[in-house]
C-alpha positions as CSV (number, residue, x, y, z in Angstrom):
1,X,15.1,13.8,11.2
2,X,12.8,12.5,9.9
3,X,11.3,9.2,8.1
4,X,9.0,10.5,4.9
5,X,6.8,7.6,4.1
6,X,6.2,7.6,0.0
7,X,2.9,6.2,-0.4
8,X,2.4,4.7,-4.2
9,X,-0.6,3.2,-5.6
10,X,0.4,0.5,-8.7
11,X,0.4,1.5,-11.8
12,X,-3.0,-0.4,-14.4
13,X,-3.0,-3.8,-13.8
14,X,-4.2,-6.6,-16.4
15,X,-7.3,-6.6,-14.0
16,X,-8.3,-3.4,-14.1
17,X,-9.4,-3.3,-17.5
18,X,-12.7,-5.4,-16.8
19,X,-14.5,-7.4,-14.2
20,X,-13.9,-10.5,-15.7
21,X,-10.4,-9.7,-15.9
22,X,-10.3,-9.8,-12.1
23,X,-10.4,-13.4,-12.4
24,X,-6.6,-13.4,-13.4
25,X,-4.1,-14.8,-10.8
26,X,-1.8,-12.2,-9.9
27,X,-2.0,-10.1,-13.2
28,X,1.0,-8.2,-14.2
29,X,1.0,-4.4,-15.4
30,X,-0.5,-3.4,-18.9
31,X,1.5,-1.6,-21.5
32,X,-0.2,1.6,-20.4
33,X,0.6,0.8,-16.7
34,X,4.2,0.5,-18.1
35,X,3.9,4.1,-19.6
36,X,2.7,4.7,-15.9
37,X,5.6,3.8,-14.4
38,X,7.8,5.4,-16.9
39,X,5.8,9.1,-16.3
40,X,5.9,8.2,-12.6
41,X,9.7,8.0,-12.3
42,X,9.8,11.4,-14.6
43,X,7.9,13.2,-12.3
44,X,8.8,12.4,-8.7
45,X,11.8,14.7,-7.6
46,X,13.4,12.4,-4.6
47,X,15.0,9.6,-6.9
48,X,18.4,10.1,-5.0
49,X,17.2,11.0,-1.4
50,X,15.4,7.2,-1.5
51,X,16.8,5.1,1.5
52,X,14.3,2.0,1.0
53,X,12.1,0.1,-2.0
54,X,9.1,-1.3,-0.1
55,X,6.2,-3.0,-1.6
56,X,3.3,-5.6,-1.4
57,X,4.7,-9.2,-3.1
58,X,2.1,-8.8,-5.5
59,X,3.5,-8.6,-8.9
60,X,1.9,-5.6,-10.2
61,X,3.2,-4.0,-7.0
62,X,6.4,-4.9,-7.1
63,X,6.7,-4.3,-11.2
64,X,5.7,-0.5,-10.3
65,X,8.2,-0.4,-7.8
66,X,11.1,-1.5,-10.0
67,X,10.4,0.6,-12.5
68,X,8.8,4.0,-11.5
69,X,12.3,3.7,-8.4
70,X,14.3,2.5,-11.0
71,X,17.2,4.6,-10.3
72,X,17.1,3.8,-6.6
73,X,17.0,0.1,-7.5
74,X,20.0,1.0,-10.2
75,X,21.7,2.1,-6.9
76,X,21.6,-1.5,-5.4
77,X,18.2,-1.0,-2.7
78,X,16.3,-3.9,-2.9
79,X,12.7,-4.6,-3.0
80,X,11.8,-5.1,1.3
81,X,8.5,-7.0,0.3
82,X,5.9,-7.2,3.0
83,X,2.4,-9.2,2.7
84,X,0.8,-6.8,5.0
85,X,0.7,-4.6,2.6
86,X,-1.4,-6.5,-0.1
87,X,-4.6,-5.8,-1.9
88,X,-8.1,-6.4,0.8
89,X,-10.0,-9.0,-1.9
90,X,-10.2,-12.6,-1.6
91,X,-10.7,-13.0,-5.8
92,X,-7.7,-13.8,-8.0
93,X,-6.4,-10.8,-9.0
94,X,-5.8,-10.0,-5.1
95,X,-4.3,-13.5,-4.3
96,X,0.1,-13.6,-4.6
97,X,2.2,-15.9,-5.7
98,X,4.4,-18.6,-4.1
99,X,7.5,-16.6,-2.6
100,X,9.8,-18.9,-4.2
101,X,8.0,-17.5,-7.4
102,X,8.9,-14.5,-6.4
103,X,12.3,-14.6,-5.7
104,X,12.8,-16.7,-9.2
105,X,10.5,-14.0,-11.4
106,X,13.1,-11.5,-9.5
107,X,16.1,-12.6,-8.5
108,X,18.5,-10.3,-6.9
109,X,16.0,-7.4,-7.0
110,X,13.5,-8.5,-4.3
111,X,14.0,-9.6,-0.3
112,X,11.2,-12.0,0.2
113,X,12.3,-12.7,3.8
114,X,9.5,-12.0,5.2
115,X,6.7,-13.4,2.6
116,X,6.1,-16.6,4.8
117,X,4.3,-19.7,3.0
118,X,1.0,-18.4,3.4
119,X,1.0,-15.0,2.8
120,X,-1.8,-15.3,0.1
121,X,-4.1,-17.4,2.4
122,X,-7.4,-15.1,1.7
123,X,-9.8,-17.3,2.7
124,X,-8.9,-19.4,5.8
125,X,-10.9,-18.8,8.9
126,X,-7.4,-18.4,10.5
127,X,-5.5,-16.4,8.0
128,X,-5.0,-12.6,9.0
129,X,-5.5,-11.8,5.5
130,X,-9.2,-13.0,5.2
131,X,-11.3,-10.2,3.5
132,X,-13.1,-9.1,6.3
133,X,-12.9,-5.7,7.4
134,X,-11.9,-6.1,11.1
135,X,-8.7,-8.4,10.0
136,X,-8.0,-5.4,7.2
137,X,-8.2,-2.5,10.2
138,X,-5.8,-4.9,11.8
139,X,-3.3,-5.7,9.5
140,X,-3.4,-1.8,7.9
141,X,-1.9,-1.1,11.8
142,X,0.5,-4.2,11.4
143,X,2.0,-2.7,8.3
144,X,2.6,0.6,10.0
145,X,4.0,-0.9,13.0
146,X,6.6,-2.6,10.4
147,X,7.4,0.9,8.4
148,X,7.9,2.1,11.9
149,X,10.2,-1.0,13.2
150,X,11.8,0.3,9.6
151,X,12.0,3.5,10.8
152,X,13.7,2.7,14.0
153,X,16.5,0.7,12.1
154,X,17.2,3.5,10.3
155,X,17.2,6.1,12.9
156,X,20.0,3.8,14.8
157,X,21.9,3.7,11.8
158,X,21.7,7.0,10.5
159,X,21.4,9.4,13.5
160,X,20.0,12.9,12.0
161,X,19.9,11.8,8.6
162,X,16.4,11.8,6.9
163,X,14.8,8.5,5.4
164,X,12.5,8.4,2.1
165,X,11.0,5.0,1.9
166,X,8.8,4.3,-0.9
167,X,5.9,2.3,-0.6
168,X,3.6,0.8,-3.4
169,X,0.5,-1.0,-2.2
170,X,-2.8,-1.1,-3.5
171,X,-5.9,1.1,-3.8
172,X,-8.6,-0.1,-1.4
173,X,-5.9,-0.5,1.4
174,X,-4.1,2.3,1.1
175,X,-7.1,3.8,2.7
176,X,-6.9,2.0,5.6
177,X,-3.0,2.1,5.5
178,X,-3.0,5.7,6.0
179,X,-6.3,5.9,8.0
180,X,-7.5,8.4,5.2
181,X,-10.9,8.3,3.7
182,X,-11.7,11.7,1.9
183,X,-12.7,11.8,-1.4
184,X,-13.2,8.4,-2.1
185,X,-16.0,8.5,-5.2
186,X,-19.1,6.8,-4.4
187,X,-18.7,4.1,-7.7
188,X,-15.4,3.3,-6.9
189,X,-13.5,1.6,-4.1
190,X,-10.7,3.8,-4.3
191,X,-9.8,7.5,-4.2
192,X,-6.0,6.6,-5.5
193,X,-5.2,6.8,-9.0
194,X,-2.7,4.8,-10.7
195,X,0.3,5.5,-10.1
196,X,-0.1,8.1,-8.2
197,X,1.6,9.0,-4.8
198,X,1.4,11.3,-1.4
199,X,4.1,11.7,1.5
200,X,3.3,11.0,4.7
201,X,5.1,11.4,8.4
202,X,4.7,9.5,11.4
203,X,2.8,11.4,14.2
204,X,4.8,10.7,16.8
205,X,8.6,11.5,15.8
206,X,9.7,9.1,18.8
207,X,8.4,6.3,17.0
208,X,6.7,4.8,20.2
209,X,3.2,5.8,19.3
210,X,1.5,1.5,19.0
211,X,-0.8,2.7,16.2
212,X,2.4,3.8,14.2
213,X,0.0,7.1,13.3
214,X,0.8,9.1,10.4
215,X,-0.1,12.1,9.2
216,X,0.3,13.7,5.1
217,X,1.9,16.3,4.6
218,X,0.9,19.9,4.0
219,X,2.4,19.6,0.5
220,X,1.3,16.2,-0.4
221,X,-2.5,17.1,1.0
222,X,-2.4,20.9,-0.7
223,X,-1.5,19.1,-4.1
224,X,-4.4,17.0,-4.0
225,X,-7.1,19.5,-2.2
226,X,-6.1,22.9,-2.2
227,X,-7.0,24.9,1.0
228,X,-9.1,22.2,1.7
229,X,-9.3,21.7,5.4
230,X,-8.4,18.2,6.5
231,X,-11.7,16.3,8.4
232,X,-11.7,16.8,11.9
233,X,-11.6,13.6,13.8
234,X,-15.3,13.3,14.0
235,X,-15.4,13.8,10.2
236,X,-12.8,10.7,9.5
237,X,-14.5,8.7,11.5
238,X,-18.0,8.9,9.6
239,X,-16.0,9.2,6.5
240,X,-14.2,5.7,7.3
241,X,-18.0,4.0,8.3
242,X,-19.5,5.1,5.0
243,X,-16.1,3.7,3.3
244,X,-16.5,0.0,5.2
245,X,-20.0,-0.4,3.8
246,X,-18.9,1.0,0.3
247,X,-16.0,-1.6,0.4
248,X,-18.5,-4.5,1.5
249,X,-19.9,-5.8,-1.7
250,X,-16.6,-5.6,-3.6
251,X,-15.3,-7.8,-0.8
252,X,-18.1,-10.0,-1.3
253,X,-19.6,-9.4,2.4
254,X,-22.3,-8.6,3.6
255,X,-22.7,-5.3,6.0
256,X,-21.8,-7.5,9.5
257,X,-18.4,-7.7,7.9
258,X,-17.3,-4.8,9.5
259,X,-17.6,-7.1,12.9
260,X,-15.8,-9.8,11.8
261,X,-18.4,-11.9,9.4
262,X,-18.9,-12.5,6.1
263,X,-21.9,-14.3,4.4
């Protein structure tokens, strides 16, 4: 049995149109974003095999999941919302709505049971969602472990059957989640384009690894990078540190943010 994780960046949101638009609270998809979802649905080859729909609880990720993977939703799969998948920034555009509002707006289509009351606290000193790199790193581990737990549950109930788990998240957080910091433009906070997807599996097939390390499938890697070699461990660590420095201005933090403090 193999658990495939199909990570997806949300389609274009209203906040992607300009820096000023980042002041929009929990923005929805644009008209182009909806078109991107239609394209995603047409090119994704495994709709009939999808076993789980999972997304960040922000509007744009929920909408992308429901529209891009409508065949699975139409089969009755609810979108499990995991707060740890939310975007990294403290801005209005990266701050979600109250769980009761989400449940009302997407009644019957989503599972909000894991969306705690303070999941949208991006500024509190005690919040695990605060925009500090060290907490984002910890949150990414926590998110992978939640996905690992989903995989273990599937394995117990469906021995021998592969799982195909769709996970819709955000451009910056996906780098932390996948621990892949390769090919990120210097002038951008992400190397993921809107509505793009990549496939991963758990490195430890026993699903016991505490870091819940994941590895991009060869097919997925080669589709993006051709015959280019993957970064080795030393190169990956250097790319990670480079990204931390690149991301700091987007978070409104100084370089000390990598050590857990903000300005």
